SEDO-825193 format. One line per field, with one value per residue (C-alpha): residue in three letters; x, y, z. Coordinates in steps of 0.5 Angstrom, whole numbers. Layout:
% residues N
type c(ALA,...)
X c(X,...)
Y c(Y,...)
Z c(Z,...)
***
This chain:
% residues 814
type c(MET,ALA,ALA,PRO,PHE,VAL,GLN,ARG,SER,ALA,TRP,ILE,TRP,SER,ALA,GLU,GLY,THR,HIS,ALA,ALA,PRO,ALA,PRO,GLU,SER,ALA,SER,PRO,SER,HIS,TYR,GLN,VAL,ARG,LEU,PHE,ARG,ARG,VAL,PHE,LEU,LEU,GLU,ASN,GLY,GLY,ARG,GLU,GLY,ARG,ILE,ALA,VAL,SER,ALA,ASP,SER,ARG,TYR,VAL,LEU,TYR,CYS,ASN,GLY,ALA,LEU,ILE,GLY,ARG,GLY,PRO,ALA,ARG,GLY,ASP,VAL,HIS,HIS,GLN,PHE,TYR,ASP,THR,TYR,GLU,LEU,ALA,PRO,TYR,LEU,HIS,ARG,GLY,ALA,ASN,VAL,LEU,ALA,ALA,LEU,VAL,LEU,ASP,MET,SER,HIS,VAL,ALA,HIS,ARG,PRO,ALA,ALA,LEU,GLY,ALA,PRO,GLY,GLY,VAL,MET,THR,TYR,ALA,GLY,GLY,PHE,LEU,LEU,GLU,GLY,GLY,VAL,VAL,ASP,LEU,ASN,ASP,ARG,MET,GLU,ILE,LEU,ASP,THR,GLY,ALA,ALA,GLY,TRP,LYS,VAL,THR,VAL,ASP,ARG,SER,TYR,ARG,PHE,GLN,ASN,ASP,GLY,THR,ARG,PHE,GLU,GLY,TYR,HIS,GLY,TYR,PHE,GLU,HIS,ARG,VAL,SER,ALA,GLU,ALA,PRO,ALA,ASP,TRP,THR,ALA,ALA,SER,PHE,ASP,ASP,SER,ALA,TRP,PRO,ASP,ALA,THR,VAL,LEU,TYR,ARG,ALA,GLU,ARG,LEU,GLU,ASN,ARG,ARG,ASP,PRO,ALA,SER,PRO,TYR,GLY,LEU,VAL,ALA,ARG,MET,ILE,PRO,PRO,MET,GLU,VAL,GLY,ARG,VAL,ALA,ARG,PHE,ALA,ALA,GLY,VAL,LEU,PRO,GLY,GLY,GLY,LYS,PRO,GLY,ALA,GLU,TRP,LYS,ARG,LEU,ALA,ALA,GLY,LYS,GLY,ALA,VAL,THR,ILE,PRO,ALA,ARG,SER,THR,VAL,ARG,ILE,ILE,LEU,ASP,ALA,GLY,ARG,MET,THR,THR,ALA,TYR,PRO,LEU,VAL,GLN,THR,ASP,GLY,GLY,PRO,GLY,ALA,HIS,ILE,ARG,LEU,THR,TYR,ALA,GLU,ALA,LEU,ARG,LEU,PRO,TRP,SER,THR,VAL,GLY,ALA,ARG,MET,LEU,GLY,ARG,PRO,GLN,SER,LEU,ALA,ASN,LEU,ALA,SER,HIS,PHE,ALA,ASP,GLU,SER,SER,GLY,TRP,THR,PHE,ASP,ALA,ARG,GLY,HIS,VAL,THR,GLY,TRP,SER,ASP,ARG,TRP,GLU,PRO,ALA,GLY,ARG,PRO,ARG,GLU,VAL,PHE,GLU,PRO,TRP,HIS,TRP,ARG,SER,PHE,ARG,PHE,VAL,GLU,LEU,GLU,ILE,VAL,THR,ALA,GLU,GLU,PRO,MET,GLU,LEU,THR,ASP,LEU,GLY,TYR,ARG,PHE,THR,ALA,TYR,PRO,TYR,ARG,VAL,GLU,ALA,GLU,PHE,ALA,CYS,SER,ASP,PRO,ARG,LEU,GLU,ARG,ILE,TRP,GLN,THR,ALA,LEU,HIS,THR,MET,ARG,LEU,CYS,SER,HIS,GLU,THR,PHE,VAL,ASP,CYS,PRO,HIS,TYR,GLU,GLN,MET,GLN,TYR,ALA,GLY,ASP,THR,MET,ILE,THR,SER,LYS,LEU,ALA,MET,LEU,SER,THR,GLY,ASP,TYR,ALA,LEU,SER,ARG,GLN,ALA,LEU,LEU,GLN,PHE,ASP,TRP,SER,ARG,ILE,PRO,ASP,GLY,LEU,THR,GLN,SER,ARG,TYR,PRO,SER,ARG,LEU,LEU,GLN,VAL,ILE,PRO,SER,TRP,SER,LEU,HIS,TRP,ILE,THR,SER,ILE,ARG,ASP,TYR,ALA,CYS,CYS,SER,GLY,ASP,LEU,GLN,THR,VAL,ASN,GLU,VAL,LEU,PRO,GLY,VAL,ARG,VAL,VAL,LEU,ASP,TRP,TYR,ARG,ARG,HIS,ALA,ASP,PRO,SER,GLY,LEU,PRO,SER,ARG,LEU,PRO,TYR,TRP,ASN,ILE,THR,ASP,TRP,CYS,SER,TRP,TRP,PRO,ARG,GLY,VAL,VAL,PRO,GLY,ALA,ASP,GLU,GLY,PRO,THR,CYS,ILE,ILE,SER,ALA,GLN,PHE,VAL,GLN,ALA,LEU,ALA,GLU,ALA,ALA,ASP,LEU,HIS,GLY,TRP,VAL,GLY,GLN,ARG,HIS,GLU,GLN,ARG,ARG,LEU,ALA,THR,GLU,VAL,LYS,THR,LEU,ARG,GLY,VAL,LEU,ARG,ARG,ARG,PHE,TRP,SER,ARG,ASP,GLU,GLY,LEU,PHE,PHE,ASP,LYS,PRO,GLY,GLY,PRO,GLU,VAL,SER,GLN,TYR,GLY,ASN,ALA,TRP,ALA,ILE,VAL,CYS,GLY,ALA,ALA,THR,ALA,ALA,ASP,ARG,LYS,ARG,MET,LEU,ALA,ARG,PHE,PRO,ALA,ASP,PRO,LEU,LEU,ALA,PRO,GLY,SER,PHE,PHE,CYS,TRP,HIS,ALA,VAL,PHE,ARG,ALA,LEU,GLU,ALA,ALA,GLY,ALA,TYR,ASP,ARG,LEU,PRO,GLU,PHE,LEU,GLY,PRO,TRP,HIS,GLU,MET,VAL,GLU,ALA,GLY,LEU,ASP,THR,PHE,VAL,GLU,GLU,ASN,SER,TYR,TRP,ARG,SER,LEU,CYS,HIS,ALA,TRP,SER,ALA,HIS,PRO,ALA,LEU,GLU,PHE,LEU,ALA,GLY,VAL,LEU,GLY,VAL,LYS,ALA,LEU,GLU,PRO,GLY,PHE,ALA,THR,VAL,ARG,VAL,THR,PRO,HIS,ARG,CYS,GLY,LEU,ARG,GLU,ALA,ARG,GLY,GLN,VAL,CYS,THR,PRO,ARG,GLY,PRO,ILE,THR,VAL,ALA,TRP,THR,TRP,GLU,LYS,GLY,ARG,PHE,ARG,ILE,ARG,VAL,THR,ALA,PRO,ARG,GLU,LEU,GLN,VAL,GLU,ILE,GLY,LEU,PRO,ASP,GLY,SER,ASP,HIS,ARG,MET,THR,HIS,GLY,ARG,PHE,GLU,THR,GLU,VAL,VAL,ILE,HIS,GLU,ALA)
X c(238,243,244,238,238,242,239,232,227,225,221,213,209,201,201,204,210,216,214,207,203,197,190,186,182,187,192,192,189,195,202,206,202,200,200,197,201,198,201,196,199,196,200,196,199,202,209,216,220,220,225,223,228,224,225,221,222,221,217,213,209,209,204,204,196,194,200,205,211,216,218,223,227,233,235,240,240,238,246,245,238,237,233,230,230,224,222,215,215,212,206,204,198,195,192,191,196,198,203,201,205,203,208,209,212,215,218,214,215,219,223,221,222,219,213,214,214,219,222,229,233,230,233,228,228,221,215,217,216,221,220,225,224,220,217,217,212,212,213,219,214,217,213,217,214,219,216,217,213,205,202,203,197,196,192,191,191,185,186,192,193,199,198,202,198,200,206,210,217,221,221,225,220,215,208,205,198,191,187,180,178,172,177,181,178,177,181,185,191,188,187,180,180,177,183,180,179,186,189,197,203,207,214,219,227,231,234,241,245,251,256,254,252,256,251,246,239,236,237,239,244,241,245,243,240,246,243,237,230,227,225,218,215,208,202,204,199,199,201,195,191,188,183,185,187,188,181,181,178,173,174,172,178,182,181,181,187,189,186,181,174,171,169,163,163,156,153,155,160,166,172,178,183,192,195,201,206,210,217,218,219,220,213,207,201,195,188,181,174,168,162,161,161,163,168,174,179,186,193,197,204,208,214,212,206,207,205,206,212,209,204,203,205,208,215,217,223,229,228,226,231,233,233,237,243,239,237,230,226,219,221,215,219,213,211,216,215,213,210,205,197,195,199,197,199,202,206,205,199,196,188,184,177,174,170,165,167,167,174,177,185,189,196,201,205,211,213,212,216,213,210,204,199,193,186,181,175,169,163,157,150,152,155,163,167,173,176,184,189,196,203,209,214,220,228,234,234,240,241,244,249,254,253,254,253,256,256,252,245,244,250,246,241,245,248,240,237,243,241,235,236,242,236,231,236,237,234,234,240,243,239,240,233,227,221,222,229,230,236,243,248,256,256,251,253,261,257,251,255,260,256,251,259,260,255,252,258,252,257,253,249,256,259,252,253,261,260,253,257,264,258,255,262,260,266,270,271,268,263,256,254,248,247,242,239,235,237,245,248,256,259,267,268,263,268,273,268,267,274,274,267,272,277,273,269,276,278,271,270,277,273,280,277,271,277,280,274,274,281,282,276,279,284,280,277,284,287,281,284,290,287,284,289,293,301,302,298,292,284,282,277,273,266,260,257,262,258,262,256,251,254,249,255,256,251,249,254,260,266,268,274,272,270,277,282,284,280,284,277,277,285,284,279,284,290,286,283,290,293,287,289,295,292,288,294,297,293,293,299,302,307,309,303,302,309,307,302,305,311,304,301,307,308,302,302,307,304,297,300,304,297,292,297,295,301,296,290,293,288,288,284,279,282,289,290,283,279,275,276,271,271,270,277,281,279,279,287,288,285,290,296,297,298,303,304,305,300,295,296,295,289,286,286,280,278,273,269,271,264,269,270,264,259,259,252,252,256,261,263,265,271,271,272,277,280,280,283,288,290,290,283,279,277,273,267,262,263,260,254,249,246,245,242,237,234,233,230,226,222,226,228,232,237,235,239,242,239,234,230,226,227,229,228,231,237,244,250,248,248,255,256,255,261,264,262,265,272,273,270,271,277,276,279,281,289,288,283,278,281,286,291,286,288,285,284,279,277,274,270,269,266,266,265,263,263,260,262,264,263,268,268,271,267,265,270,269,272,269,272,272,276,275,280,286,285,283,281,280,278,278,276,277,278,284,286,287,292,290,295,292,294,291,290,296,301,302,302,301,299,293,295,290,284,284,286,285,289,289,293,294,293,295,291,294)
Y c(284,281,273,271,266,268,268,271,266,258,253,252,247,244,242,235,238,234,228,226,222,227,224,222,228,232,229,229,222,221,218,224,229,237,242,249,255,263,270,276,283,290,295,302,305,298,295,299,293,285,280,273,267,260,253,247,239,236,241,247,251,259,264,272,274,268,268,262,265,259,252,248,247,244,237,238,234,236,238,242,245,249,255,261,268,271,279,280,288,285,282,286,291,296,294,286,282,275,269,262,256,249,244,237,233,226,224,218,215,209,210,203,203,197,200,207,211,218,220,217,224,228,228,229,229,232,237,244,250,257,264,270,277,282,288,296,300,306,310,305,302,294,289,283,276,271,264,263,270,272,271,265,261,254,248,241,239,233,234,231,223,219,213,208,205,202,200,194,197,200,208,213,218,218,216,219,224,223,230,231,237,238,237,244,250,255,261,259,263,270,275,274,268,267,263,266,258,256,255,258,255,251,253,248,250,256,257,256,257,251,256,258,251,250,245,245,246,245,239,243,247,252,253,259,255,254,254,258,257,251,254,255,255,258,252,248,244,237,235,230,225,218,214,207,202,207,210,218,223,227,235,237,234,237,244,242,240,247,251,253,249,245,238,236,229,227,224,217,216,214,217,214,219,218,224,226,231,230,229,227,233,234,238,240,238,241,240,245,243,246,243,235,234,227,226,221,223,219,222,217,217,214,215,211,206,198,192,186,184,180,185,185,191,195,199,197,200,196,188,182,179,176,182,177,182,188,194,191,190,187,186,184,180,179,186,192,200,203,210,205,209,201,201,202,207,203,207,211,216,221,222,227,228,236,239,240,248,253,254,248,246,240,241,235,239,235,235,229,225,224,224,220,222,217,221,218,221,218,222,222,225,230,232,235,241,239,245,246,240,242,241,247,245,245,243,247,254,252,256,252,257,252,250,243,242,238,234,230,230,223,227,233,230,226,232,235,230,228,236,234,228,233,238,233,230,236,239,242,236,232,225,219,219,223,218,213,215,221,220,224,219,220,216,219,226,227,227,231,235,236,236,242,246,246,248,253,255,255,251,252,245,242,245,243,237,236,238,234,228,230,231,225,220,215,213,209,215,213,217,214,213,216,224,226,220,217,210,209,206,205,204,205,206,212,216,215,218,224,226,226,230,236,235,237,242,245,246,249,253,255,255,252,255,249,244,246,245,238,236,233,228,226,225,219,216,214,212,208,205,204,201,196,193,187,187,190,196,195,194,188,184,191,190,194,194,194,194,199,197,194,189,183,178,180,178,186,190,185,184,177,176,182,178,174,179,186,187,190,196,198,198,202,207,208,210,215,217,218,221,227,228,230,235,238,237,241,247,250,249,243,241,236,232,233,229,224,222,222,217,212,213,211,205,202,202,198,193,193,192,185,183,183,184,177,178,171,175,181,184,187,180,182,179,176,170,171,169,174,180,186,192,197,193,194,202,203,200,205,211,210,210,202,200,201,204,197,195,200,199,190,192,195,189,186,192,195,190,184,179,175,181,181,188,195,199,205,207,203,207,214,210,206,214,216,209,210,218,215,209,214,211,216,217,210,214,214,206,206,209,205,204,212,212,206,211,216,213,210,216,218,225,222,216,210,207,201,196,193,199,196,201,209,212,218,217,222,217,216,223,223,222,230,231,227,232,238,235,230,233,240,238,243,242,245,243,248,250,255,254,258,253,250,245,244,238,237,230,228,222,221,228,233,239,241,247,249,253,251,255,258,262,268,266,262,258,257,252,251,247,243,238,237,234,233,240,241,248,251,257,259,264,265,270,274,272,264,261,256,250,248,241,239,232,233,233,240,244,251,257,262,270,275,270,268,262,261,255,250,244,238,231,226,220,213)
Z c(258,261,261,264,269,275,281,278,275,278,274,276,274,276,283,284,282,282,288,286,281,280,281,276,275,276,270,263,260,256,256,257,261,258,262,260,262,262,264,264,264,262,257,259,253,249,249,247,248,250,251,254,255,256,256,258,260,255,249,249,244,247,244,246,244,241,236,235,237,237,239,243,246,243,243,249,255,262,264,257,258,252,252,247,246,243,242,244,241,235,238,244,244,249,255,257,254,254,254,254,253,252,255,254,259,257,263,266,259,258,251,247,240,238,242,240,248,249,243,243,242,248,254,260,268,270,268,268,265,265,263,266,262,262,258,258,257,252,259,261,266,266,267,270,267,270,272,280,281,281,276,273,272,270,268,266,258,256,250,247,248,245,241,237,233,226,230,225,226,231,232,236,235,240,240,235,236,239,240,242,241,245,251,250,252,246,245,251,248,248,253,253,255,263,266,274,276,274,280,280,278,284,285,283,283,281,275,274,267,266,268,275,277,284,289,284,286,279,275,269,266,263,255,250,244,239,232,230,230,225,218,218,211,208,208,201,197,195,189,187,191,189,192,195,190,185,183,181,187,184,181,189,192,186,188,195,195,190,196,192,194,200,200,205,208,209,215,217,212,211,206,204,200,198,198,195,196,190,193,200,205,213,215,219,216,217,216,217,218,219,224,224,232,233,226,227,222,222,218,216,214,208,204,199,197,200,194,193,189,185,182,175,171,178,178,186,188,190,189,192,197,203,209,214,217,214,217,217,223,222,214,210,205,200,198,196,197,190,188,183,185,187,193,200,206,212,217,223,224,228,230,231,234,232,237,231,231,225,222,227,225,226,225,231,236,232,224,221,215,209,200,202,207,207,211,213,215,219,220,226,225,222,215,215,211,209,207,208,207,207,210,212,210,217,217,219,215,211,205,198,196,192,185,181,173,168,162,164,167,172,176,176,178,183,186,187,190,195,197,199,202,207,208,211,216,219,224,231,230,225,223,220,217,219,218,223,227,228,231,231,230,230,223,219,221,220,212,212,216,212,206,209,211,203,201,205,209,216,221,227,228,225,232,236,234,236,243,243,241,247,252,251,253,258,264,260,254,248,246,245,237,237,242,245,247,251,251,250,245,243,237,238,231,231,236,231,225,231,230,222,224,227,223,217,222,222,215,214,218,221,228,233,239,238,236,243,246,244,243,251,249,243,247,251,245,243,249,250,243,246,252,248,244,243,244,237,238,234,237,239,242,243,246,245,239,233,227,222,216,214,210,208,209,216,222,224,221,225,221,222,227,230,237,236,235,231,224,218,218,226,227,219,223,229,224,220,227,230,224,224,231,229,224,229,235,230,228,235,236,241,236,241,240,233,233,238,234,227,229,232,225,221,227,226,219,218,224,220,213,216,220,214,207,204,198,195,195,193,199,205,209,214,219,220,216,212,209,209,205,204,200,207,210,204,203,209,208,203,207,212,209,209,203,199,192,189,194,191,184,186,188,183,178,184,188,189,183,184,187,193,196,202,200,203,203,201,208,204,198,202,204,197,193,198,197,189,190,194,189,183,180,182,174,175,180,175,174,181,182,179,186,186,179,180,186,183,176,180,182,189,191,197,198,202,208,204,199,202,200,207,213,211,204,205,209,212,209,203,200,200,192,192,196,191,186,191,192,186,180,182,186,191,199,205,207,212,218,214,207,209,204,198,194,187,183,179,176,168,170,164,163,157,163,169,174,180,187,194,201,204,211,207,201,195,191,183,178,171,167,159,155,149,143,149,152,158,160,167,171,178,182,189,195,194,202,200,198,192,190,183,181,173,170,166,172,172,178,179,184,184,185,185,186,179,175,168,163,158,158,153,155,152,152,155)
***
């Protein structure tokens, strides 16, 4: 199949096209407009092969002969509209065949986080469906299936409605579903369905590939999907269920939950039960029923249960505190999250009105994130049989190959929890959190992307993220802080985190072609900072939202002094970004620019120290002259190289634990751990993992956003301790792109032993070490072509040969 969408197919829709609002009788009774498309084709002797390319605005679900073959498109933007490619041969048969698509148009609905609205990460122009391709029968006759050609039928779907019931705080994932199955044509995805009353689809505009656009006739620049299809698992079972208030359900509910029975709901009754998946998940919930016309079913999703802080005997997550300055929209300070069975479910919900047909199934068009699901069933004049309950896990199809084990089982539990957090925050894009926002932020992506690359050796989602942030750049040069996004948000520091992600991607993948593609954007970002510098060269009084971390002492996460002049944090982040850009330019052969950036880095490190170092405090002030000092500011002063060796030694008397330092959130500690390593104090790492131990011991299997525990119990940026285990405890770091040169510098961190594996594009690097009675033994294996340097705790340096290294050294304790 040649590259599709070159002067051939066209986008289609219903009769109103893009220029008119449909009449009420020709519209979906919902916030989104929903259309059903069909194309019947005859294969007299069966199909030999077939391939199609598909896209839609805003989302589609595609079937062939009643079988679900895909959902899409992947999240891009209007100028980079992704399309998917499918093989049809497995679904074809002799006689009549049909392609059928459900398409949701979200373009007429505004994105309003406080009231849900359209999904924040789905960028859209106007409703449309696009397909190009065909099938070849056994006689080598080609049947062209393109939209824009004759044969495509369309009708308005009236079964899908959408709602925002239970909206207590802002959400970016869009309206939840309300489906009325009696309004849906039965078996409309089957070839035998009679669509003779459906009108022909209306042609909108010719399809165009991005690279072929000159004087565009279409709003979309079509781009092939960059990532594989999402993993969708088999039906999984809920681990347990409780009645509201903590009561035990009857044995029939246990059999149903196990997939071994059914539950009959009497007529004119209401039943509620709370289902527990046993751990946080991202999944398509599934409910199957028989009969019960007129019944109403509601599924309400929650990460944990809610109870007043004063509940006797309840083990709560976190602790009561003021939520001022935290990410805690519409928080209720009188109650908190718990796994106590007495708790209640609060959250968003899907609603379903089954038609009363046999073996009806509800599965929402978009995945949900939950541990708990409250199922509420209200029957009408007839009983209803509930015949199945379950869910199908979905996420980016990562396969974790990295390993970590050690003599402290608590660290192993942090490792597993971090990986689960990473997986649930990886879908068609990286997401900061799956439950309420589902948006790709540069700060969270910096952590999730690196962990994913090192633990899986899969670089596709990371590459897509780098390009998408490059596409997001606004006219003055900065990237948007989250993208794809309907609502523009700019956090200047997040553009610098994007640069860090590019360097990490180069080191992990070795893909310098993509680095070359985004380097012009890197230079534009750095120029933006130079244009907003004070006479000393440091960024000063920056526009936009200058959050750097959710510090509870800072209003909306903005460090003191940001509106007055330069700050230590943002200045240090800029200096570090310059140093990382210097590396990137050197790796692609731009030596002159590398040297120029290195000179700028050296100069600004000195300026930063003069402006922020306090000889009296032995710390760096957050703003020139102080008096404020913070964990995050001092961490970044060390990370960017502004703190001298003497400074670092003195800082460790107070950094990071002095209570007078403004405390950082979980995100801050990613930089703190880097600073401890640079200051020669990395073995103190276990001292500061208490909040992560607390989460695991409380029963969480994902890490929360920040210490109020209010808004998100699964948040990408809090998974970064897993990076410490790979790059710190095992000590594996790439020094050059693609791990061509590697440094292995293990840290004992109070452990007796550690072992594990790190993914590289050339194969895994394994490290195993033990320490006993002053003797440190280590074994390292790596692909033979890698150059591996090894630094041991006794201060000795070694070089690996032939892909294997093993030795023992004596360590004299101080």
